[in-house]
SEPA-844862 format. One record per residue (C-alpha): x, y, z; residue in one letter. Coordinates in steps of 0.05 Angstrom, whole numbers, plus 32768, in hexadecimal, padded with zeros to 4 digits. Each point is the difference from the previous one (the first is absolute). Example, Ala and Ser with C-alpha at 12.3 -4.5 7.8 and 13.67 -1.06 7.14 Angstrom:
80F67FA6809CA801B80457FF3S
REM end
This chain:
7F4A80BE7EB1G80217FBF7FEBG80257FC5801EK8031800E8039Y80357FD68022Y8005800E804CF80387FEC802FG80008009804BY802F7FEB8038T801080108048T802E7FE78037R7FE77FFB8048I80307FF6803AQ7FF97FD88041N7FD27FC97FE8I80057FC2802CD80087FB77FECD7FC37FE57FDBG7FDD80447FFBE7FE780187FBDE800380417FD9A7FDA800E7FC0S7FF480387FCEI7FC3800C7FD4K7FEC802F7FC8L7FBD80238003Y7FDB80207FC6K7FCA80348010N7FFD7FE78048G7FF97FB57FF1S80367FCB7FFEQ80197FFA7FB8A80367FCB8001D7FDA7FC68020G80267FC38018E80297FF97FC0R80218044800AG80058000804CL80478009801AG80097FD6803EQ803C7FEA802AN800D7FDE8043F8038800F8030S80327FC8800FS801E801E803FA7FEF80308039A8005804B7FF2N800F7FF77FB6K7FF380327FC9G7FD77FE37FC7I7FEF801A7FBBT7FBD7FF67FDDV7FF480107FB7S7FC97FFC7FCCG7FF7800D7FB6F7FBF80097FDAY7FE780137FBAI7FBD80247FFDD7FD480267FCFE7FF780478019A7FD9803F7FEDV800F80488012A7FD48000803ET801F7FC28020D802D8006803CY802F7FCD8020Y80197FF68047E802E7FCD8021V7FF67FE48046Y80307FD58028A7FF07FDA803FR80257FD48032H7FF27FD2803AE8034801D8030E7FCB80178031G801E8045800BG800B803B7FD2S80397FF77FCEQ801680337FCDD800E7FEF7FB7A804780137FECE7FFD803E7FD4A803D7FE97FD9S7FE17FBC7FF4G7FBB80187FEAT7FEE800A7FB7V7FBF80087FD8F8000800B7FB5F7FD57FF87FC3G801280007FB6Y7FD080057FC6K80097FC57FD1L8003800F7FB6I7FFB7FC67FD0I802280067FBDF7FE87FD47FC8R802A7FF87FC2S7FDD80067FBDK800E7FC27FD7Q
REM end
């Protein structure tokens, strides 16, 4: 257990002008990041690729599991780019100097 820093990003192609894409982190099946961690972006042109990213710090125990979900408003099925998709977590270790 401990505190962890999570980062997640994806790029989705062919999103039209004014349409949105977003990415969210889930912990044990429930949204973890809330609105403050939500990655969201709007397309500024037709058939444009857009990237959405989020970052979040959370307290975790050994039985916790995390998932990332992305969504878009394109209306049809769009794949996330494999080369533009990343999900990582780092355990944070705090060092305190003895003074």
